[in-house]
C-alpha positions in Angstrom: 21.5 8.0 4.4 21.2 4.4 3.5 17.7 4.6 5.3 16.5 7.2 2.9 17.3 5.1 -0.2 16.0 1.7 1.1 13.3 1.6 -1.7 15.6 2.7 -4.4 16.7 -0.6 -5.9 13.0 -2.0 -6.0 11.9 1.0 -8.1 14.7 1.0 -10.6 12.1 -0.5 -13.2 9.4 2.0 -12.3 9.9 5.9 -12.6 12.0 8.5 -11.3 8.9 9.9 -9.8 8.4 6.6 -7.7 12.0 6.8 -6.6 11.8 10.6 -5.7 8.5 10.1 -3.7 10.1 7.3 -1.7 13.4 9.1 -1.1 11.6 12.2 0.1 9.1 9.9 2.4 12.1 8.2 4.0 13.9 11.6 4.6 10.9 13.1 6.0 10.6 10.0 8.4 14.5 10.2 9.2 14.4 13.9 10.0 11.3 13.6 12.1 13.3 11.3 14.5 15.9 13.8 15.2 16.3 15.3 18.7 13.9 18.2 19.8 16.7 20.4 19.2 16.2 20.0 15.4 12.5 20.5 15.4 12.6 23.4 13.0 14.4 21.0 10.4 11.8 18.3 10.8 8.9 20.7 10.7 10.3 22.4 7.4 11.2 19.0 5.9 7.5 17.7 6.5 6.1 21.0 5.0 8.4 20.6 1.8 7.4 17.0 1.7 3.8 17.7 1.7 4.1 20.4 -1.0 6.4 18.2 -3.4 4.7 14.9 -2.9 1.1 15.4 -2.2 0.5 18.7 -3.8 2.6 18.6 -7.0 3.2 14.6 -7.5 -0.4 13.7 -6.5 0.5 11.0 -3.9 -0.7 11.0 -0.3 1.6 9.0 1.9 1.9 10.9 5.0 5.4 10.9 6.4 4.3 9.0 9.7 2.7 5.9 7.8 4.5 2.7 8.9 5.9 1.2 5.6 8.6 -1.5 5.5 11.6 -1.6 3.2 11.3 -2.3 -0.4 7.9 -0.6 -1.1 7.4 -0.4 -5.1 5.1 2.5 -6.5 4.2 1.6 -10.0 2.5 4.5 -12.0 2.4 6.7 -8.9 -0.6 8.7 -9.4 -3.7 9.3 -7.3 -2.4 7.2 -4.3 -4.1 7.9 -0.9 -2.8 5.9 2.2 -4.2 6.9 5.7 -1.4 7.7 8.1 -2.4 5.0 10.5 -2.1 2.3 7.8 0.8 -0.3 8.2 2.4 -1.7 5.2 5.0 -4.6 5.4 8.1 -5.1 3.3 8.4 -5.5 -0.3 4.9 -4.6 -1.3 3.7 -2.9 -4.5 1.3 0.0 -4.7 -0.3 1.0 -8.1 -2.1 4.0 -9.4 -5.4 5.3 -8.0 -5.3 3.0 -4.9 -6.9 4.2 -1.5 -6.1 2.8 1.7 -7.6 4.0 4.9 -10.2 4.0 7.6 -13.8 4.4 7.6 -16.4 6.6 9.4 -18.5 4.5 12.0 -22.1 5.1 12.6 -21.3 6.9 15.8 -19.2 9.5 14.0 -15.8 7.9 15.1 -13.4 6.3 12.7 -12.3 2.7 12.5 -8.6 1.7 12.7 -6.7 1.5 9.3 -5.7 -1.6 7.4 -2.6 -3.7 8.3 -0.9 -5.0 5.1 1.5 -8.0 5.3 4.9 -8.5 3.6 5.0 -9.1 -0.1 1.4 -7.9 -0.9 0.7 -6.9 -4.7 -2.0 -4.2 -4.8 -3.6 -3.6 -8.2 -4.6 -0.4 -9.7 -7.7 1.4 -8.6 -8.1 -0.7 -5.5 -9.7 0.4 -2.3 -8.7 -1.1 1.0 -10.9 0.2 3.9 -11.4 -0.5 7.7 -9.7 -2.5 10.5 -8.6 -5.3 8.3 -5.6 -7.7 7.7 -4.2 -8.3 4.4 -2.0 -11.6 4.7 1.5 -11.9 3.3 2.0 -12.4 -0.3 -1.8 -11.8 -1.2 -2.6 -10.4 -4.6 -5.4 -7.8 -4.8 -6.8 -7.5 -8.4 -7.4 -4.2 -10.1 -10.5 -2.5 -9.3 -11.2 -4.4 -5.9 -13.0 -3.0 -3.0 -11.5 -4.9 0.0 -13.5 -4.7 3.3 -12.8 -8.0 4.9 -9.6 -9.8 6.0 -7.6 -11.4 3.2 -5.6 -14.7 3.9 -2.0 -15.0 3.1 -1.2 -16.2 -0.3 -4.6 -15.4 -1.6 -5.6 -14.0 -4.8 -8.8 -11.6 -4.4 -10.7 -9.4 -6.9 -14.2 -7.7 -7.1 -16.5 -5.4 -5.6 -16.7 -6.7 -2.7 -13.4 -8.5 -3.2 -13.8 -12.3 -3.1 -11.0 -15.0 -2.8 -10.5 -16.4 -6.2 -7.4 -18.6 -5.3 -5.1 -19.5 -2.6 -1.4 -20.8 -3.2 -0.6 -23.9 -1.5 2.8 -25.5 -2.0 3.7 -23.3 -5.1 0.4 -24.0 -7.0 -3.0 -22.1 -6.9 -6.2 -24.0 -5.9 -9.3 -22.5 -7.4 -11.9 -21.6 -4.7 -14.2 -19.5 -6.6 -17.5 -21.2 -6.6 -19.6 -19.2 -9.2 -20.6 -21.7 -11.8 -20.8 -18.8 -14.5 -17.1 -18.4 -14.2 -14.8 -20.9 -15.6 -11.1 -20.1 -15.6 -9.0 -20.5 -18.8 -6.3 -22.2 -16.8 -5.5 -23.4 -13.3 -2.2 -21.5 -13.4 -1.9 -17.8 -12.9 
């Protein structure tokens, strides 16, 4: 049962809803891995998970999505994650975030994003396509991410651009637009 509560401590400062969603998610994953003899239990648990989490609580994180331990869901509403997405350990998802694939010109679908450990994803973010989000990246609120993001980068915008990269515990400003003048060099 420890498996089902692996995200509990990370979500103590969020809401009961976030904790409930993640316990139900991990429980559905756990029951899916049971032997074929227990197939009726795993099928019914997936059905209950889908009704409670997707239909009632408004969060679409399919039970077969690969997510590392320590996921935090802040303000869990309107989150949509494609089941082929891979999310690393200790990541943060905020409200109205969409992570998934895109339809290609030939009618097929691309792969879904791979998100590294410790990534902080802001509210209203869209991450689409076969891209890699590096470890400890920060995706600013309202960003549309369609290209790879290096580790330790801060990105924002539509399309998302690299604003800063953390090097040796400090950030370097990589934003080149002369109209933008940061108030300080620290985050």
